[in-house]
N, C-alpha and C positions, 0 to 999 in steps of 0.2 A: 194903160196901166191896168194890171189885174193879177189875180192869183188863181191858178188852176191846180186842183188836187189830182195827183197822178195815181196814188194808191194808198191804201190803208196798210201801214207797216205793223201796227199792233193795237190792241185794246185790252184794257183791264185795269186793276188797281195799280197805282204807281206814285211816283214822286215827281213833281214838276220843279225844275230849277227856277229860283226867283231870288234876285239880290244876294247871290252867294249861298243861299240856303236851299234845302229841299222841302217842298210843301207836299204833304200827303193828300192825294186826291183819289177818291174811290173808283171813278170811271174815267180813264184817260184814253183818248184817241191819239195815236201817233201817225201823222200823215206825211207822205212824200209830196211836196208841192213845187210847182214852177211859178216864178213871179216874173212878169214882164213890166219893166219900167225904164223910161228914158232910152228906149231902143235896145235894151239888154235883157237877156233872160238869165235868171239865177235859180238854182235848185236848192231847196232847203227842207229841213224837217220841221214840221209844225206840231205843237202840242195843244190839244183842245181837251178841256175837262168838263164833265157834267157835274155841276154843283147845284144842289137843291132844284133840280129840274131845268136848269138853264145852262146852255153851252157857253163856255168861256175860252177865249184864246189866251194862252199864257206865253208871254214873251219877256225875255230879260233885256231891258232897254239901256243898260249901262251901269253906272255906279249905284251901289245900294243907297236907299233913301236915308239911312241913318248916318251916312258919312258926308 
């Protein structure tokens, strides 16, 4: 199991989707990544944001927390 970044698709200010909303983030890295798990490879776009000097991975994991 693992994730390998293939390329940087973009960088700059942007909005990261989270729970059906868009969260403004000043420094966003958009990455093309390949994930290998359970013998299968999947390709996906990952969003990483630099917030207060710390790199965060933003992922929408399903239903919004308020619902």
